[in-house]
C-alpha positions in Angstrom: -27.4 -27.9 -11.9 -29.9 -26.1 -14.8 -33.8 -25.5 -14.2 -34.1 -28.3 -16.9 -32.2 -31.0 -14.8 -34.3 -30.0 -11.8 -37.1 -30.9 -13.5 -35.6 -34.0 -14.8 -34.5 -35.3 -11.6 -37.6 -34.4 -9.7 -39.5 -36.3 -12.7 -37.4 -39.7 -12.2 -38.6 -39.3 -8.5 -42.1 -38.9 -9.4 -42.1 -41.9 -12.1 -40.5 -44.6 -9.2 -42.5 -42.7 -6.3 -45.2 -40.8 -7.3 -45.2 -37.9 -5.9 -48.1 -35.3 -5.0 -47.9 -31.6 -6.6 -46.8 -30.4 -2.9 -43.7 -33.0 -2.6 -42.5 -32.5 -6.4 -42.4 -28.1 -5.4 -40.1 -29.4 -2.2 -38.4 -31.2 -3.8 -37.4 -28.9 -6.5 -36.8 -26.3 -3.5 -34.3 -28.7 -1.8 -32.3 -29.5 -5.3 -32.2 -25.8 -5.6 -30.8 -25.0 -2.1 -28.2 -28.0 -2.3 -27.0 -26.2 -5.6 -26.8 -23.2 -4.6 -24.7 -24.2 -1.6 -23.0 -26.4 -3.2 -23.6 -29.5 -1.5 -23.4 -32.8 -2.4 -26.8 -33.9 -4.0 -28.0 -36.6 -2.0 -31.7 -38.0 -2.5 -31.6 -41.3 -1.5 -28.7 -44.2 -0.1 -28.1 -44.9 -3.5 -26.2 -41.5 -4.3 -24.7 -41.4 -0.9 -22.8 -45.1 -2.0 -21.4 -42.5 -5.1 -19.7 -40.7 -2.6 -18.2 -43.5 0.0 -16.3 -46.8 -0.6 -19.3 -48.6 0.3 -22.9 -50.0 -1.4 -26.3 -48.6 -0.9 -27.5 -52.1 1.3 -24.1 -51.4 3.2 -24.8 -48.3 4.4 -28.7 -49.6 5.3 -26.8 -52.0 7.3 -25.1 -49.2 9.4 -27.6 -47.2 10.0 -30.2 -50.0 11.2 -27.4 -51.2 14.2 -25.2 -48.1 14.4 -24.4 -49.7 18.1 -22.8 -52.5 16.6 -20.1 -50.2 15.3 -18.6 -48.4 17.9 -16.4 -49.3 21.1 -16.3 -47.4 24.0 -13.3 -47.2 26.8 -13.2 -45.0 29.6 -10.6 -42.1 30.3 -9.6 -40.5 33.3 -11.0 -36.7 33.7 -8.9 -34.2 34.9 -11.7 -33.4 37.9 -11.6 -36.7 38.9 -13.6 -39.9 37.6 -13.9 -41.1 34.2 -15.1 -39.6 30.5 -17.2 -42.3 28.6 -15.5 -42.6 25.0 -17.7 -43.9 22.2 -15.2 -44.8 19.1 -16.6 -45.8 15.7 -15.1 -49.0 13.7 -13.6 -47.7 10.7 -16.6 -48.7 8.5 -18.6 -46.1 10.4 -15.7 -43.5 11.0 -15.1 -43.1 7.2 -18.7 -42.2 6.4 -18.8 -40.0 9.8 -15.7 -38.1 8.2 -17.1 -37.8 5.0 -20.5 -36.3 6.1 -18.1 -33.6 8.1 -15.7 -32.7 5.7 -18.1 -32.7 2.5 -21.7 -31.3 3.8 -20.8 -29.4 7.6 -17.3 -28.1 6.4 -19.6 -25.9 4.3 -21.3 -24.7 7.0 -20.4 -20.8 8.9 -19.2 -21.4 12.6 -19.6 -18.3 14.9 -16.7 -16.4 15.6 -16.8 -16.9 19.8 -16.2 -20.7 18.7 -12.4 -21.5 19.3 -12.5 -25.4 20.0 -12.0 -27.5 16.5 -11.2 -24.8 14.0 -8.3 -24.2 11.7 -5.5 -22.1 12.8 -7.3 -21.5 15.9 -6.0 -22.5 19.3 -6.4 -22.6 23.2 -4.9 -19.0 23.5 -7.2 -17.6 21.5 -9.9 -18.3 23.8 -7.7 -17.7 26.7 -6.3 -14.0 25.6 -9.6 -12.1 25.1 -10.0 -12.6 28.9 -6.9 -11.3 30.2 -6.7 -7.4 32.1 -10.6 -7.6 33.2 -11.8 -7.4 36.3 -14.2 -10.1 36.3 -14.0 -13.6 34.7 -17.1 -15.9 34.1 -16.8 -19.3 33.3 -19.5 -22.0 32.6 -19.8 -25.2 31.9 -22.3 -27.3 30.0 -23.3 -31.0 32.2 -23.1 -33.9 29.6 -22.5 -31.8 26.4 -22.1 -34.3 23.8 -25.2 -36.8 24.9 -27.3 -33.3 25.0 -26.7 -33.0 21.3 -30.4 -34.9 20.1 -30.9 -36.8 16.8 -33.7 -34.8 15.9 -31.3 -31.5 17.0 -28.9 -33.1 14.2 -31.4 -33.7 11.7 -32.8 -30.4 12.0 -29.1 -29.0 10.6 -29.7 -31.3 7.5 -33.2 -30.1 7.0 -31.8 -26.5 6.9 -29.4 -27.3 4.5 -31.7 -28.2 2.3 -31.8 -32.1 2.2 -35.0 -34.0 2.6 -36.1 -35.1 5.8 -35.8 -39.0 4.9 -32.2 -38.3 3.5 -31.7 -36.0 6.9 -32.9 -38.9 9.2 -30.2 -41.3 7.2 -27.6 -38.8 8.0 -28.2 -37.8 11.2 -28.2 -41.3 12.3 -25.0 -42.1 11.1 -23.7 -39.2 13.3 -25.3 -40.6 16.6 -26.0 -43.3 19.3 -28.5 -44.2 21.3 -30.4 -40.6 20.1 -27.5 -38.5 20.1 -24.0 -37.6 19.4 -21.7 -39.8 20.6 -18.0 -38.5 22.0 -15.3 -39.8 20.2 -16.6 -40.0 16.9 -14.8 -37.9 14.6 -18.0 -36.0 13.0 -19.4 -34.9 17.0 -16.8 -31.7 17.6 -17.5 -30.4 14.0 -21.5 -30.8 14.8 -21.3 -29.7 18.1 -19.8 -26.0 17.0 -22.6 -26.2 14.1 -25.1 -27.1 16.8 -24.7 -24.3 19.4 -23.9 -21.7 16.6 -27.1 -20.1 17.1 -26.7 -20.2 21.0 -23.2 -18.4 20.5 -24.9 -15.8 18.6 -27.7 -15.3 21.3 -25.3 -15.2 23.9 -23.1 -12.4 22.0 -26.0 -10.1 21.9 -26.6 -9.8 25.3 -22.8 -10.2 25.8 -22.2 -6.7 24.1 -25.4 -5.1 25.0 -23.3 -5.5 29.0 -19.8 -4.5 27.5 -19.1 -8.1 27.9 -16.4 -10.2 26.1 -17.5 -13.7 25.0 -15.9 -17.0 23.8 -16.3 -21.0 23.9 -13.6 -23.9 23.6 -16.3 -26.9 23.3 -18.5 -26.9 26.6 -16.2 -24.1 28.4 -18.1 -20.6 28.1 -15.7 -18.2 29.0 -16.8 -14.0 29.8 -15.1 -11.3 31.3 -15.5 -7.3 31.6 -15.8 -4.8 34.4 -18.7 -6.1 35.6 -20.8 -8.9 34.8 -24.6 -8.6 36.1 -26.2 -11.1 39.2 -28.7 -12.0 36.9 -26.2 -13.0 33.4 -25.9 -16.3 34.4 -29.2 -17.0 34.7 -29.5 -15.5 31.0 -27.6 -18.1 29.4 -28.7 -20.8 31.3 -32.5 -20.1 29.8 -30.6 -19.9 26.5 -28.9 -22.6 26.8 -32.2 -24.6 28.0 -34.1 -24.1 25.1 -32.0 -26.4 22.9 -31.5 -29.0 25.8 -28.1 -27.9 27.1 -27.7 -27.8 31.2 -25.6 -25.3 33.0 -23.1 -28.0 35.2 -23.1 -25.2 38.6 -20.5 -27.4 39.9 -17.8 -26.0 37.2 -19.6 -22.6 37.0 -16.7 -20.3 38.3 -16.9 -16.1 38.6 -13.8 -14.1 39.6 -13.5 -11.3 40.6 -10.8 -8.3 40.7 -9.4 -9.0 44.0 -8.3 -12.6 42.3 -5.3 -12.2 40.2 -5.2 -15.8 39.6 -7.1 -17.1 37.3 -8.2 -20.5 36.0 -9.4 -21.1 32.1 -9.3 -24.7 30.2 -6.4 -25.6 31.9 -4.5 -22.5 31.6 -3.6 -20.0 34.6 -4.5 -15.9 34.0 -2.9 -13.5 36.0 -3.4 -10.0 35.6 -0.3 -9.7 32.5 0.5 -13.5 31.0 -1.2 -16.8 30.3 1.0 -19.9 31.7 1.0 -23.3 32.0 -0.3 -24.2 35.8 2.0 -24.4 38.2 2.0 -28.2 38.7 2.9 -28.8 34.9 5.9 -26.4 35.2 7.4 -28.3 38.7 6.8 -31.8 36.8 9.3 -30.1 33.9 11.7 -28.4 36.5 12.2 -31.4 38.7 12.9 -33.8 35.9 15.2 -31.7 34.3 17.3 -31.1 37.6 17.1 -34.8 38.2 18.2 -35.7 35.0 20.9 -32.6 35.1 22.3 -33.8 38.4 22.9 -37.6 37.9 23.1 -38.5 34.7 26.7 -39.3 34.6 26.7 -39.9 38.3 24.6 -42.0 40.0 21.4 -43.2 38.3 21.0 -45.3 41.6 20.5 -42.1 43.3 18.7 -40.9 41.0 15.3 -43.5 41.5 16.1 -42.6 45.4 16.1 -38.6 45.3 12.8 -38.5 43.1 10.9 -41.3 44.7 9.7 -42.1 41.1 11.5 -44.9 39.0 9.4 -43.5 36.2 12.2 -41.1 35.5 14.5 -44.5 34.9 11.9 -46.6 33.4 10.3 -43.9 31.1 11.9 -44.5 27.7 10.6 -41.8 25.9 11.0 -38.6 29.2 13.2 -36.9 26.9 10.5 -36.6 24.2 8.3 -36.2 26.6 10.1 -33.4 28.4 10.6 -31.6 24.7 6.9 -31.9 23.6 6.0 -30.0 27.4 8.8 -27.8 26.8 7.9 -26.5 23.4 3.9 -26.4 24.7 4.9 -24.1 27.9 7.1 -22.0 25.4 4.3 -21.4 23.3 1.8 -21.0 26.0 4.4 -18.2 27.8 7.3 -17.4 24.8 9.0 -14.8 27.7 9.4 -17.2 30.9 12.9 -17.6 31.7 12.8 -20.9 33.5 11.2 -22.5 30.2 14.3 -21.3 28.2 16.1 -22.2 30.7 15.0 -25.7 31.0 15.3 -26.2 27.2 18.8 -25.1 27.0 19.4 -27.6 30.0 17.4 -30.2 28.1 19.6 -30.0 24.8 22.6 -29.9 27.3 21.5 -33.4 28.8 20.7 -34.9 25.0 24.4 -34.3 24.1 25.7 -35.5 26.7 23.7 -38.7 26.1 25.2 -39.0 22.3 28.7 -38.9 24.0 27.9 -42.2 26.0 
């Protein structure tokens, strides 16, 4: 965008709104910053409507009643209880996806953040903590609801958008004043909001010789020794941005504890594995299928004590998916390789029936 174009754009805005001198300069700075960052130039909802399949008045209607554009449902937590999911209707979801991909995707995420990034996986979060005497994991209480609309709006302001447009964009990404868990934009927003926190925590970790990774709201630290004051230091950093440590889920493993649990995986001194109950579930069902598939299907139900094996028409697909995951997590596990061979044999026999 040439300087003459910026001047002309501000002149047009001035003719409509009657800007003061300092407001004109603010508009010019905003336009230069957005242009330099190659971000969409959004002066108002009419500009926004050029990028998405809605008119300005339709966007305004959604913005003024966002609570009418979500549906809520509960999903069970691994630790017990339920987690509230707030999923936007397609009309709002389209807007949120566009903002995430066209604006926030240009923001650099801190290297310690692993979740919600291309070419990153949960293994990238866990592997740096193998073979370290001490492992500390910290969880944030009410992670997504702790990210306020003001905090999201601040990110748009820092990118160069005006306060009015920042308010509109952040309003389209939030519900009841905070980021909803279930919106397609929320994961990326969380990484963006926490990038400064990640940087501050990494600085402390580098001083103490501690490894640091973060997977969404799961913080992991490991090293030879973690100071007694370390949790308080991290908590203080988090609290400045409105986050609270969930001490019930905070756990420190010492050198004598050889088996550790981190984001659904098991760490032993030399390898990462899926949890024992996961592995047992797979092995047990492979055993029952192999033993009874051709001989006594009625005995299968009695032996397992669970009719799920007979009634689940997707059981073979489920087993193949779980074995693929198991093999990906721990490629050298002979049990997983053996189970996969048995599953192939079972499927071959079924094809012959």
